[in-house]
Residue, then its C-alpha position, 0 to 999 in steps of 0.5 A: m393375321s398372324t402379324q396382327k395378332t402378334t401386334a396386339n399382344t406386344p406389351v406397350i412400354p415407354l422405352a426400347p428394353a435396350v435403351a431403357r437399360a442403358l439409360t439405367a445404367a448410365g443414370a446409376v453411374l452418374t448418381v454414384a458420381s453425385t454422391f462425391l459431390a457436396w450437396t448443401w453448403t452448411a453443416e446445419f443439416p444432419g450429416d456432413l454433406t458439405v464435403t467434395g471428395y467422399p460421401g457422408g450421411l444420406q449420400v452413403l444411402t444414395l450411393t448404396g442404392a445407385l451401386l446395387t441398381l447398377v449391379y442388377a442392371l448389368v445382370g441384364y447384359g448376361i455378365r458372367g458371374l452376376g447371374w446368381l444375384n437374380p435367379a428369378g430373372g427379370d428386371n423387378a429387382t432393378r425397378l425397385l432398387a431405382i425406386g428406392t434410390f430415387a426416394t431416398t435421394w429426393f427426400t434428401v433434397v426436399a428435406i434440405s430445402v425445407e429444413l434450411g429454407g429454400v432450394i438456394n441451399l442446394e449445392p450443384g451435387g444436390y441438383i445433379a443427384a436429383a436429376t440422375s436418380l430421376v434418369t435412373l428411375v425412368g430408364a428402370l421403369g421402361l424395362l420389360r415387366d413380368t419377364g422373370t419368374g417372380t416370387g410367386k412361382r417355382l425358381p429354376a433349380p440352383r447349381a449344386l454347391p458344397t456344404w461348406a459353401e452353403i453354410l458360408l452363404i448362410v453365415a454371410g446372410f446373417g452377417v449382412g442383416l446384422y450390419v444393416f440392423t446395427y446401422g439402423i440402430a446407430t443412426e442419430d438423426p431423424e433424417l438419416f433414419v428415414g432415408y435408411m428405411l426408405l432404402v431398406a424397404f425397397g431393398v428387401l423387396a428387390v431381393m425378394k423379387a430377385g429370388l434371393v430370399s427364396r434361395l436363402s430360405a431354402l438353404t436355411a431350411k436345409h441346414r436348420s441347426v447351422t441357421l439357428g446357431a448363425a442367428f443366435a451368434a449374429a444377435a449376441v455379437f450386436p451389443l459387442t459392436q455398439s460404443n454407446d449404451q443408448y443403442t444397446l439399450v434400444g436392442v435390449n427393449i427391442l427383445i423384450f417387446a419381441t418376447v411379449a409379442l411372441g407370447l401374444n402370438v400364442v394367444v392371438g396368432l395360434a388360438g385366434l383369441l383377440d386380447l387387447g389387454y396383454v400388456a397387463f400380464l407383462g405388468v404383473g411380471a414386472y411388479t412381482a419382480a420388483l417387489v421380491s428383488g430387494s428395492t427400497a421402496s418394496v413393502f416386502d423386505v425380501q430379496f429373491p435370487f434372480w431364478a426365484a424372481v423369474l418363477a415368481g413373476a411367471l407364476a403370478s402371470l400364470v395365475f392372473g391368466v387363469v383367473i381372468g381366462a376362466p370366466t371370460l374365454r367362454l366369450r368370443g370375438d368382440y366381446l372377448a376383446i372388450v373384456t380383456l380391454g377392461f382387464g388391462e385398464i383395471f390392472r393399470i387403475a388398481m396398481g395406481n390405487l394400492d398407495g396406502v390411501s385408496g387402498p392398501q400400501i403395496t405398489n406405492g401408487p402413481n409413483g410406482i416402485p423405484n430403485i430396483p437393484d441390479l441383477v447379480v447371477l452367480g457373482y456376476d453383477f449386471g450393473e457393472t462393466h465386465t472384461v471377458g477375453g479382452l472384450a468389454i461388456p458394458p451393463f446394458a450389453s449384459y442385459f442384452l445377452l440375458m434377454l437373448l437367452v429369455t427370447a431364445l427360451v420363448v422361441l423354443v416354447f412357442s415352436r414346440a407348443g405350436n407343433s404340438r397336439i395342443g398347437r394343432a388344436w389351437v389352430a383348429i379353434r382359430e379356424d372354426e371353433t364349432a367344427a373343432t368342437a364337433m370333432g371333440i376338442n374341448g374348446f374352453r380348455v384349449k383356449l384357457i391353456a393358450f391364455a395361461l401360456g401367453a400370460t406366462l411368457a409375458g410375465v418372464a419378459g416382465t421380470v427382466q423388464a423391471h431390472v432394465t428400467y429400474t423403475v415400475v409405474p402404471e403408465q408403462y402398461v397402457f392400451a395405447g401410448p407413445v412408447p411401447p410396449n403397449s397393448a395396441f403396439l403388441l397387437a399391431a407387431v403381431i399382425l404386421g409381422g405375420m400371425g402364427t409365425i415365430s420371425g414375424p412378431l420379432l420383425g414387427a416388434s423390432l419395427l414398431y419399437l425402432i421407428p418411434a424411438k428413432l422418429q421422436f417427432l412423430a410422437d403426436y401422430q404415431l397411431l395415425f401413421f401405424g393406422l395408415a400402415l395397417i390399412l396398406l398392409m391389409r390391402f397389399r399384404p393381409e398375411g403379414l410381412i412373413a406369413d406362414r404357408r397356410k395364410q399365404l394360401e388363404f389370402h392370394e390366388t394360387g390355382q392350387l384348387d382349380v379343376p384340372e383340364q381333362r381330354l374328353p372323347d370326341g362327342a362326349v360331355g363333361v365339365t370344363k375348367a371354366e365350368a367348374 
């Protein structure tokens, strides 16, 4: 009887675990070897895939994925010194890395065949890579499932480390993150960027399943000051690693987009107000700075210093936030969304009509305000290359560092506001406005403060954007368009990253800006693909990529509310867990 029970409960797997692990390791080794062979005969395909002896282009990504798969496959053999890579146990990380390597390799093979006109353009190395990555995938899928702790359960206690070692791990983590981000920005070809995104996506999932992210999160929570310093230092080093202003400009725009997304997160993530015209507040700050910064096209013959231009842009956005919010925030849900969407469109149309023909001559109409001069702060001209300590700092690197300081300020404001009394009132309004009002919270006043604060933060970012772009035109501030930031992409960044968090919108904004910037051929289909991505996200991770504890408890079964089982005396009548 017991034999039958054991047989019935034995999981059905396609391969024996030992054979599957050996097949995975052997396939990964052969995949590594295949990257040192030529995959195609012509250099017309982006990247140098024609050389035998060293990998290049997409081959480097396949090599990286295969090496990581091999390492995690060897962890299962209990090799001393590798166990720390997989604190959660199990083979989930190996399986995900094998999938990522397979996806990257086969995407490369298919792209070569499609772009060059058939599989005949593949060299033997391409065929070998496709076959060996498939072997690796088959072996990884044959490994036992659910043998580890997983990310949803408590990890085993780590071995105690000295403080210097923990700090070193935090610094190393940010160093790896900086290298991966820099590599993605520096990719010049769409094919290479798609392969990069495939490998990074599965790689991140793998380290999460392995428990490394949880371990690093515990260390960062323990050493918060070191974490903040390392994060800021890693971001500040980024422009110094770039030899091309084009990539540094992408980084500047990502910071602008991320800062505005954090401001929207106050409105949407904390207070729960659906604002579809938020990009208009960015435009208010940008137009204000353009008018008072000495542009030759400005109707005001003034040139404020930068700090005064920032205050003017923030104040103008604050005034617009209060003026728009005061009569509309008594609405809820879809009605509020429609009104804010209308405000965004009214702002864009009004800026186009203030041309001296349809209205007063203030904004130069559709032509916008060009020739915005470079910033000069304490004699430091942001439009010139400076040398500090032997390091050359080009113009956009200076703007990047300035925008990094602005982002840090916005993060500080968001963090303080979210943890304050007013922040808790925002969360209460978001969860249940009726109940919050019954508890004595003035819902209208609280929502107006959120609206005004979000508008002010967007205005601050707009003042820097005006000087970075040198021109402000109405078409920059639409609800939806091919180039972010716009209201649709800002809202998507908040939802994708994780509402109510700090790092969530930063990550969401980075992805939503970097992907369109690198995949220009998707210009006509961006909204379609992002719509599909949001549908998949809502299905598999509705709380966002980075979610707070409240959202995780709300969207996932945790068992924390289950009625605990109790031992009842013989003959007693009670409520069991199942009945409860």
